[in-house]
C-alpha positions in Angstrom: 0.0 0.0 0.0 1.4 3.5 -0.9 2.2 5.7 1.9 -0.3 8.7 2.2 1.3 11.9 1.2 0.6 14.9 3.7 2.5 17.3 1.3 2.1 17.6 -2.4 3.9 19.9 -4.7 2.6 20.9 -8.0 4.5 23.2 -10.7 2.3 25.8 -12.5 3.4 28.6 -14.8 3.2 30.9 -11.8 5.5 28.8 -9.6 5.0 26.0 -7.4 1.8 25.1 -5.4 2.3 23.3 -2.2 -0.8 21.7 -0.7 -0.9 20.7 2.9 -3.2 17.8 4.0 -5.7 19.3 6.4 -7.0 16.1 7.9 -3.7 14.5 9.3 -1.9 15.6 12.6 0.0 18.9 12.2 3.2 17.1 13.5 2.9 14.6 10.7 2.5 17.2 8.2 5.2 19.6 9.4 7.8 16.7 9.5 6.8 15.7 5.8 7.3 19.2 4.9 10.8 19.4 6.4 11.7 16.4 4.6 10.6 17.2 1.2 12.1 20.6 1.4 15.4 19.0 2.4 15.2 16.9 -0.9 14.9 20.1 -3.0 17.1 20.0 -6.0 15.8 23.1 -7.6 18.2 25.5 -9.4 17.4 29.5 -8.9 14.5 30.8 -7.0 11.0 29.3 -7.2 7.9 31.2 -5.9 5.5 28.9 -3.7 2.0 29.3 -3.1 1.0 27.4 0.1 -2.6 25.9 0.3 -3.5 24.9 4.0 -7.2 23.8 2.9 -9.5 23.6 6.0 -6.7 23.4 8.5 -6.7 26.4 10.9 -3.1 27.6 11.6 -2.3 30.1 14.2 0.6 32.8 13.6 3.1 30.4 15.2 2.2 27.6 13.0 2.4 29.7 10.0 5.7 30.9 10.8 6.9 27.4 11.4 5.6 26.5 7.9 7.2 29.4 6.1 10.5 28.8 8.0 10.5 25.0 6.9 10.2 26.1 3.2 12.6 28.9 3.6 15.3 26.4 4.9 15.7 25.8 1.1 17.7 28.6 -0.7 15.6 28.0 -3.8 12.2 28.4 -2.3 10.3 31.5 -1.3 6.7 31.7 -0.1 4.7 34.3 -2.2 1.3 33.5 -0.8 -0.4 31.3 2.0 -4.1 30.5 1.0 -6.7 29.1 3.5 -10.1 27.9 3.2 -10.8 28.9 6.8 -12.3 32.3 7.6 -11.6 34.1 10.7 -14.2 35.2 13.2 -14.1 38.6 12.0 -14.6 37.7 8.4 -17.4 35.5 9.5 -19.1 38.2 11.5 -18.7 40.4 8.6 -20.4 38.1 6.0 -23.3 37.6 8.5 -23.9 41.4 8.8 -23.6 41.8 5.0 -26.3 39.1 4.5 -28.7 40.8 6.8 -31.1 43.4 5.6 -32.5 46.6 7.3 -35.7 48.4 6.1 -36.2 52.2 6.2 -39.8 53.3 5.8 -40.2 57.0 4.9 -38.7 59.7 2.5 -35.0 60.3 2.8 -34.7 64.0 2.4 -31.9 66.4 1.1 -28.8 66.2 3.2 -29.9 63.0 5.0 -27.7 59.9 5.0 -29.0 56.3 5.7 -26.6 53.5 6.1 -26.8 49.8 6.5 -24.3 47.1 7.4 -26.0 44.6 5.2 -28.7 45.0 2.5 -30.6 48.2 2.7 -34.4 48.4 1.6 -36.1 51.7 1.5 -39.8 52.1 1.4 -40.1 55.6 0.0 -38.3 58.0 -2.1 -34.8 59.1 -1.8 -34.8 63.0 -2.6 -31.9 64.9 -4.6 -29.0 65.2 -2.3 -30.2 62.3 0.0 -27.9 59.5 0.3 -28.3 55.8 0.9 -25.2 53.6 1.6 -25.0 49.8 2.3 -22.4 47.2 2.6 -24.8 45.0 0.6 -27.4 45.8 -2.0 -29.8 48.7 -2.1 -33.4 48.2 -3.0 -35.6 51.5 -3.2 -39.3 50.9 -3.4 -39.9 54.6 -4.6 -37.9 57.1 -6.6 -34.1 57.1 -6.2 -33.2 60.7 -7.0 -30.2 61.2 -4.7 -27.1 59.3 -4.3 -26.8 55.4 -3.8 -23.7 53.5 -2.9 -24.0 49.8 -2.6 -21.3 47.3 -1.7 -19.5 50.1 0.3 -17.1 47.5 1.8 -15.9 46.5 -1.6 -18.4 43.9 -2.6 -18.5 44.3 -6.5 -21.5 41.9 -6.8 -23.9 44.3 -5.1 -26.6 46.0 -7.0 -28.9 48.9 -6.7 -32.6 48.5 -7.6 -35.3 51.0 -7.6 -38.9 51.6 -8.8 -37.6 54.7 -10.7 -33.8 54.9 -11.1 -33.2 58.7 -11.5 -30.1 59.0 -9.2 -27.5 61.7 -9.6 -24.6 59.4 -8.5 -24.5 55.5 -8.4 -21.7 53.9 -6.6 -20.8 50.1 -6.3 -17.6 49.0 -4.5 -15.1 51.5 -5.8 -16.8 52.3 -9.1 -18.8 55.4 -9.5 -21.3 56.5 -12.4 -22.5 60.1 -12.6 -25.6 59.9 -14.3 -25.6 61.4 -17.8 -28.2 62.7 -19.9 -28.0 59.3 -21.8 -28.4 57.2 -18.5 -31.1 59.7 -17.4 -33.1 58.9 -20.6 -32.9 55.2 -19.7 -34.5 56.1 -16.4 -37.5 58.0 -17.9 -39.8 55.0 -18.6 -41.8 53.6 -15.7 -40.0 50.3 -15.7 -38.2 49.3 -12.5 -34.4 49.2 -13.2 -31.3 48.0 -11.5 -27.6 49.2 -11.6 -24.7 46.6 -11.3 -21.0 46.3 -12.4 -20.7 44.9 -15.9 -18.1 42.5 -17.0 -16.3 45.5 -18.7 -15.9 47.0 -15.3 -18.2 49.9 -15.7 -21.6 50.4 -13.8 -24.4 49.5 -16.1 -28.3 49.8 -15.9 -30.8 47.3 -17.0 -34.4 46.2 -16.4 -35.1 44.8 -13.0 -36.4 41.5 -14.7 -32.9 40.9 -16.0 -31.4 40.7 -12.3 -32.1 37.0 -11.8 -29.9 36.4 -14.8 -27.3 39.0 -14.0 -27.0 38.1 -10.2 -28.3 34.5 -9.9 -26.8 34.1 -6.3 -28.8 37.0 -5.1 -31.9 34.7 -4.3 -31.6 32.7 -1.0 -35.4 31.7 -1.0 -35.9 28.0 -0.4 -39.2 26.2 -1.4 -42.2 27.6 -3.4 -43.6 25.9 -6.5 
């Protein structure tokens, strides 16, 4: 029977990918890592991407892994990739997936923010501002400023019954509504704004949202 490998190394065009088994004991994995690095016969310097999978490594263990690899004069760690998220990242994702509802008119100079999705039941007047880490849905006329994905979520969208905003922002992208875009918003159809694959903010019919962002729906059941 072949001995199970706790450390596998694969060459790519960007350098070496070093995968560490995430189910074995840490001591077994690190021992095999030391052994394989000691057998290194490379010439020159090779960049190494380390993948730890679902194994949680604290700072001391990450430092030990890097030191083991750097024991070879030919290997340098360029990135350590983990499938485990921190508690802070987990809490942030939970907040971003929640929604908050504001009922009423958002007047000029007023700012309404949400840590997740924001639903506004009412109008956003000119110079009013709505901002959310997630998506923004306005059940009314959006005539002010809207910033969705404020924490960097490029998949966020802005939707409104009447999309007449002066400024649309999604993540770090901004669109100042030009005459051309204003014309798009003059018909009564509900519309949505999103970051197109070309990197710019685009506007489309709300009916297209299920195709543009299929992961937006979290509803289970129905017929």
